[in-house]
C-alpha positions in Angstrom: 56.4 71.4 -15.8 54.5 73.5 -13.5 56.4 76.8 -12.2 54.3 78.2 -8.9 54.6 82.6 -8.5 52.9 85.1 -6.8 50.3 86.6 -9.0 50.6 89.7 -10.3 47.6 92.3 -11.7 48.6 91.3 -15.2 47.4 87.8 -14.3 43.8 89.2 -13.9 41.9 88.0 -16.9 44.4 84.7 -17.2 43.3 83.6 -13.7 39.5 84.9 -14.4 39.4 82.8 -17.5 40.8 79.8 -15.4 38.8 80.2 -12.6 35.6 81.0 -14.8 36.0 77.1 -15.8 37.3 75.5 -12.8 33.7 77.0 -11.7 31.9 75.4 -14.6 33.3 72.5 -14.4 33.3 71.8 -10.6 30.2 73.4 -9.2 27.7 71.7 -12.2 25.2 70.7 -10.4 25.7 72.5 -7.5 24.8 75.6 -8.4 22.2 76.4 -10.9 23.5 75.4 -14.7 22.0 79.2 -16.1 24.0 80.9 -13.7 27.5 79.0 -14.3 27.0 79.3 -17.8 26.4 83.0 -17.8 29.4 83.5 -15.7 32.2 85.9 -17.4 35.6 86.1 -16.6 36.2 90.1 -17.4 33.9 90.9 -14.2 36.1 88.4 -12.3 39.3 89.8 -13.2 38.1 93.1 -12.1 37.9 92.0 -8.9 40.8 90.3 -8.2 43.8 92.5 -6.2 46.6 90.7 -6.9 49.8 92.0 -5.1 48.8 94.9 -2.5 50.6 93.8 1.4 48.2 93.0 4.0 45.7 91.2 1.3 45.0 87.7 0.8 48.3 86.4 -1.3 47.5 84.6 -4.3 49.7 82.3 -6.1 49.6 81.0 -9.8 50.6 77.8 -11.2 51.7 78.2 -14.7 53.0 75.6 -17.3 56.0 76.1 -19.4 54.2 78.6 -21.7 53.0 80.8 -19.3 49.4 79.2 -19.1 47.7 80.2 -15.8 46.6 75.9 -14.4 45.4 76.8 -10.9 45.8 79.3 -8.2 45.8 79.4 -4.2 44.9 82.0 -1.9 45.8 82.6 1.7 45.4 84.8 4.6 44.8 84.8 8.0 41.5 83.3 9.4 38.5 85.3 8.0 36.6 83.7 11.3 37.1 86.6 13.9 36.5 84.3 16.6 39.7 82.5 15.7 42.9 82.8 17.7 45.6 84.5 15.9 47.6 81.5 15.2 45.0 80.0 12.8 45.4 81.1 9.0 42.8 80.3 6.0 43.5 79.1 2.5 40.6 81.1 0.9 40.8 79.8 -2.4 42.2 76.4 -4.6 40.9 76.3 -8.1 42.4 74.1 -10.8 41.9 74.3 -14.6 39.8 71.2 -15.5 42.1 70.4 -18.0 44.9 70.1 -15.4 43.2 68.1 -13.0 44.3 64.6 -12.0 48.2 66.3 -13.1 49.1 67.0 -9.5 49.0 70.8 -9.9 46.1 71.0 -6.7 48.6 69.2 -4.8 51.3 71.5 -5.3 49.3 74.3 -5.0 48.1 73.0 -1.6 51.4 72.2 -0.3 53.1 75.7 -1.1 49.7 77.0 0.5 50.5 74.8 3.4 54.1 76.2 3.6 53.1 79.9 3.1 50.8 79.7 6.0 53.1 78.3 8.4 56.2 80.8 7.1 53.8 83.5 8.1 53.5 82.0 11.7 50.1 80.3 11.6 50.3 76.6 13.3 46.6 75.6 12.2 44.5 76.5 8.9 40.9 76.3 7.9 39.1 76.4 4.6 35.6 76.3 3.6 34.1 73.9 1.1 30.5 73.9 -0.7 28.4 71.3 0.7 28.0 68.2 -1.8 31.6 68.9 -3.4 32.8 65.6 -3.0 35.4 65.6 -5.3 37.0 69.1 -3.3 36.5 66.9 0.2 38.0 63.8 -0.6 41.0 66.2 -2.3 41.0 67.6 1.2 40.9 65.1 3.2 43.5 63.1 1.6 46.1 66.1 2.5 44.9 65.4 6.5 42.4 68.3 6.5 39.4 67.0 8.4 35.9 68.8 9.1 35.4 70.6 12.3 31.6 70.2 12.3 30.8 73.8 11.6 28.4 75.1 8.8 27.4 78.1 7.0 25.1 79.6 5.0 26.7 81.7 2.4 26.3 84.1 0.0 28.7 83.4 -3.3 27.9 85.7 -6.1 24.7 85.9 -5.8 23.9 81.9 -4.7 23.2 80.7 -1.4 25.1 77.8 -0.5 26.4 76.0 2.5 29.8 75.6 3.6 31.4 73.2 6.0 34.8 74.2 7.7 37.7 71.7 7.2 40.9 72.1 9.4 44.6 70.8 9.8 47.6 71.2 11.3 50.2 73.0 9.8 
C-alpha cells in the first residue's frame, strides 16, 4: 500500500536518504562515481523547505510502515519566458528498491493533477541528457521533448538537460 501526502519538515532526513540512493543508482554512468559515492544525506536534508506557502510543493510516497518511497515536487515554471499557464515538475525521485512497483507513476499522476488544480494547462520538466530510463518513463506518460537544451550546474557538476512538456 502506497500513501501520498504533503512532505513536512520532519520528513527531511528520510527524504534525503531516499533522494541520495536514487541519485546514486539513477545517475551512475552520467555523473562521476566519486561524486555520487560521496553524497551526504545530512547535507541534503538541511536544504529542503517543505511546507512554506508560495514555495514549490513536495509530495512524498510512503509505505504502510511510513518509509519514504519517493517524492515529486511541483511549482510554476522556472523559465521566465513561459506563460503563466505553465507549471513545472521540478523533481520526481523513487527509491531504487521501489523501482518498477508503480510508485513513480502514482507520483507523476498526482503531480499532474496538482498542477492542473493550481490552474496550469501545460507543464514542463528537465531531464538529464543520457538518462534514458527517465526519458522513457516520461514519454510513456505523454511528455515529449520540446527541443530545448540547457547546461546546468547540479550540485557542482555540469550537466546537459533536455526539456519535456505536456498538456495537462
